[in-house]
N, C-alpha and C positions, 0 to 999 in steps of 0.2 A: 486316663480316667476310663472306667468301664462304662460304655455307653449302653443304656437300656432305658425302657420307658419310665423307670423309677427315678432317673436323673432328671430333675426339674430345673428348667431355666426360666427365670423371669427377666424379661427385657423391659426396662422403663424408658419409653420413648419421649424425646422432646417434642417430636411431631410423629404423626402416623406415616409410615413409609410410602413414598411416592417415587418408585424407581425410575419412572419415565420423566420425572420433573427435575431431579437433581442427582448429583454424584453421591451425596450423602444418603439419599434414599436407595440408590442402587447398591451402595456399599453395605447398608444395613440389611437389605434383602439377601445379599450374598452370605452374610453372617447367619441370618435366620435359617437360610436353606442348609447351610453347613450343619447346624445343630439338629435340625429336623432329620437330615440324612444320617446322622450319627445315632438316631433313635431317642433323642431327648424329648421330653414332654415340655413344649415351649408355650409360654404365655406372654403375649405382648400387651403391656398396659401403658396408657398415656393420659395425661390431663388435658391434652390439646383437642381442639375441634378437628373433625375429619375433613380433609380437603377434597377438592373435586376429583383429584387423580389418585386417590388412595388405592393401594392394592388390597384385594380381599385376602387377608391372611388365613381365613378359615379354609380356603381352598387348598392351602398348604398343610393343613392339619394343626394350625397354630390358633390357640384360644385368644380372643380379643377381650380386653377389659378396660373400661374407662375408670379412672381414679381421680380423686379430688386433691387439690393442694391444701396444705395446712389443715388437714382433717384427720381425726383419729379413726375414721372408717377404714383407712388404709391399714391400720394396725391389725384389725380382725382379718382383713383380706390376706395379709402377708403371713400371719400366724397359721391360717388354714392352708395356704398354699405350701408353705415351708420349703422354699426352693433350695436346691443344691448350689446353684450359681445365680448371681444377679448381675445383669449387664446394664450399666447406665449409659444412655445415649446422650453424650455431652455432659460437661461438668455441672451444669445447672440442675440436672436431675439428681446427681449425687448429692449436691447441696440440699436439695429439697427432701429426698427420701433416704439418703445414706444413713443418717442417724437412726431412723426407724428400722432399717435392715440390721444394723449393728446391734440394736437393742433386742429385737425379737427373733432374729435368725443369725446369731453371732458366728455360726460355723459355715455360713454360706460364703463361697468365694465371691468377692466383689471385684468386678471388671469394669473399667471405664473405657468406652469407645469415644475417643476425643473428636473424631471426624477430621478436624484440624485444630490447631492451637488458636482458639478465639482471641487470646490475648496478643498473639503475634499479629493477627489480622488487624486488630484494633490499634496496635502500636504503629503499624505501617500506614493505616488510614489517617491517624492523627498527624504523622509526619508529612504525608502527602498534602493534607489540607493546609499545612503551614510551609510547604515547599522547602523541606529540609530533610536531612538524613535521620534515620531512627537512632535514638540515643538509649543509653542504659536506663534512663528515667522512664522512657516509653516502655521498655521491656519489663520494668519493675512496677508497673501500674497496679492499681487496686484490683483490676480484673485479672491481672496475672497472678497476684497473690491468692485470689480465690481459686483460679484454675489449677495452679501448681499444688495448692493445699489439697484439692480434690484428688489429684494424681497420687500424692503421698498417702492419702487415706485408703486408697484402693489396693487390692492385692496385685493387680495387674492393670496396666493401661496400654491400649492399642494405639500406636502412633503411626500415622499413615505416611509420613515423610521422613526420609533419612536425615534431612536437614533439621527437622524439628527434634528428632531423636538426639542429634548432636547438641542442639541448643539446650535441651532439658538436662543432659548429663554435664555439659561443660559450663553453662551459664547458671543454671538453677541447682546444680549438684544433686539431681535426682538419681538414686541408685539404679543401676542397670537391671537389677534382678526384678524390678517391678515395672519394667518397660518391655514392649515387644514391637518391633517394626512390622506393621501389618498393612501393606498397600492394597490396592484394588486386587480382588481375587476374580480374575476373568476366566470365563469358560471359553477356552480357545479351540475347543473341538468344533465350534461353529465358525471359526475364522474362515472367511471366504477364500477358496482356493484361487478364484479369479474374481475380479471386480471390474467396474468401469475403468477403462483406460483414459489416458490424457485427452485424446481427441473425442471421447464419448462424453466428456464432462464440460460444464460451463458454469460460470458465475462463482461468486464467493459466498460463504456461509459464516454466520456467527450465531452461536447458540448458548443459552444459559438461562437459568431461572431468574426472572426479573426481581424477585424478592431478595436476592443475594446482592449486597451492595457492590462488591467488586465487578459483578457482571453488568450492573446498571452503569457504573462509571465507565466501563469499557465501551458500552454502546454509545454513550455521550462522546467519548474520546473519538470513536469512529465517525460519528455524525458530524461533529464540529471541526475536527482537525485532520483526520486520516483519509476518510472516504473522498472528500473533495479533491485531494491530491491524486488518488487512484483513478477517480472518475475522469479527471482531466486527461490522463494518459490512456485509459481504457474506456472510452465513452459508451461502448456497447455492453460492457460487463455490468452485472447487477450484484448487489449485496442483499442476501436474504437473511433477515434477522429473526431467529426463532427463540422461543423460551416460554416457560409456563408463567401464568399469572401476569401478563403484561398490563401495567396500569395505563390510564389515559395519557399520562405524560410520555409514555413510550409509543403508543399507537399514533400520537400526534406527530411523531418524527417521520412517519410514513410519507414518502415523496417519490412517486413514480417518475417525475421529470428528472430527478437526480439519480434514478435507479437504486434508491435506498428504500427497500421494501420490508416493512415490519410485518412478519407473518404470524407471530404469536406461537401458540401451542402447535407442536408437530405431532401428528398422530403416529408417525413412524419416523423416529429421529434417525435411525440408521439409513433409511431409504433416502432422506433428503441429504444426509451427509455423503452418501455414496455418489449422489448425482452432482455434487459441487466439486469444483476443481481445487479450490484452496479454502481452508478454514482460517478465519481471522480471530485471534484471541489476544487483543492488545491490553492485557491486564496490568494495571498500574500499582495495585496492592492486592493483598490476599494472603492465604496460607494454605497448608495442605498440598494435595495434588489435584490435578484438574481432570474431571471426568470427561469434559468435552474433548480434551486432547487425546485421552485414551481411546475414546470412541472414534475420533478421526483416524488414529492409527489402525484401529480394527477395520475401519471401512476403506483403508487405503487412500486417505485424503491428507496430503501434506498440509502443514500449517505454518502460519506466521504468528509469532508470539513474542513474549518478553522474557527477561530473566526471572520474573515472578512466575510466568507460566510454566517454565521448564523445571523450576525448583522441585527437587525430590523425585523427579521422574526419570532422569537420564541414567543414574547409577552406573556410570562408566561407559555408556554407549553413545554413539553419534546421534544428534537430535534429528528427527525426521521432518525438518522444516528449517526456516530461517528465523533467527532470534535477534532482538534488539535489547541491549543492556541499557536500561533506563538511567543507570547511574553514570553512564559515559557521556551524557549530554547535559548541557547547562540549562536548557529550556525544553518544555514539552513540545514546542513547535519543531525543534530540531529532532527530537525523538519520533514525532509523528511523521516527519519527512523520511526518516530512516525506515520506519515500519512500512510506509507507503512504497518506498523503493523496493523493499524486500517482497512485498505483495505483488507488484508488477513483474519483478524478475521471475518469481516462482510461477506466476500465472502464464508467462510467455515462453519460458525455457523448458522444453519437453524433456530433455536429457536430465536436467537437474530435478525436475518433478518426479521422474521415474526413479531416480536414485533415492530421493527422500521417501518415496512410497515404500521401497524395499527396506529402508532403515527403520521405518515405523513398524513393519512386521517383525523385524529382528528385535527391536526394543521391547515390544509387549510380550513376545515369547520368552525373553530372558528375564523380565522383571515382574510380570503380572500373571503368571500361570497359577491358577487357583490351587492345584494339587500340592505344590511345594509350600505355599503360604499356609494353607489349611492344616497340613501335617505339622508344621512348626507351631501353630497356635494350639492345636490339640495336645501336642507333647508338652507344651509349657503349662497348660491347665492341669494335666495329669501330674506333673512334677510339683506344682503348688499344692494340689490336694494331698499328695503323699507326705508332705512336710509343712502343713499350713502353719502350725505353731512356730516352727523355726523360721519359716518365711516371714511371718509377721514380726517375730522378735528381732530379725535383722533389719527392721525398718522402724527404728525408735521414733524418728520424727513423725512418721505416719501414725504410730500409736499415740503420741502426744497430741497431734492434731485431732485424732479421732476422739480422744478424751474430752478436749475442749469443745469440739464441734457438737458432740453428743449432748452436752449441757446447754451451750448457748443457743444452738438451733432448736433444740427441743423446747426450751422455754419460750423462744420467740414464736415458734409454731403454735404452742399452746395458748399464748397470749392472743395471736391472730384469730385462732379458732374461737376463743372465748369472746373476743370483740365482735366477731361476725355473728355470733349466736344471740346477741342482744337485740 
């Protein structure tokens, strides 16, 4: 694609970007920065309320626009803007606005940034609550049908995990030409040449947005089952729990006597990560790839996590920490003991710690260097623009779903708008 100021990108955000609060916010900001640097005229629009930690996009030269759900005011906005590309932030925004884009800007390339597969996260959560394995019925839930339909309707979907890419092609039969593996795009020019060493660090860290259910579950898992086992063996070590938007139920877990310290928002996440000796991420469910673990590698902090935590991140490389396969244990008590043993081992064994630190640097350099990923994304967009009609013709299921969605969602939105105007 020829990048110039006349190339207009509209990003429809599920939330306003908060790169210091979540991996999703950081990933979105890296996408926005890419397109700005390519000379695109970028507008970010969202129906969401602005959060406490929202980044000021106008400082990056990005126009900000609030939009309403189920309101024809969006039609005038989109017709006047007339974007070349539209990027939907998560499938719910494609459901809400996709039919309007298709109707008023049919030649605009429609891209879906999935962030992670919400339906996969939901399937795993349901299975966890019932203490069983994920089934095909879980994977084929109503939310999955909605999410996969949105992927089919778009010209391109950005998939952050190679595991999810394989799931989409093998289980859901999504054509590969409408998918692109697009993991974290990290600026490794700022990778520290040297960081705090083993003896310069102390304590454990856990970090993650409290509004994200897998993170909250992990904090409870730590508090109730894992940390007491670690604290018994390492009574002087502390666990520092950081994360945006801690609710009262989280701050109530703060217990200095147990060395379980709920710190809440971190003004400088990299600084607190660099000072910790070990990052704990005992995730029991989830999807996508984990920003906290990428940041731990960047900061030279080895981690202890689970098979859920490492999914989609290794890509053939040794993991820079110790992992527990939750599927290998009959009870969460047994898995908690294994995680605790790994945490104590990594905390105490300096040679192992140093080995894992170096493996972290190797992994992020190989898998998450922004230049390679960005070039691949831009090349795919150019290829789609050069043969948009053929590209869409090769995706008949997407055309079929677009036809039905255009009618059903349009009529539902118009009914809601009429009802609200009474």
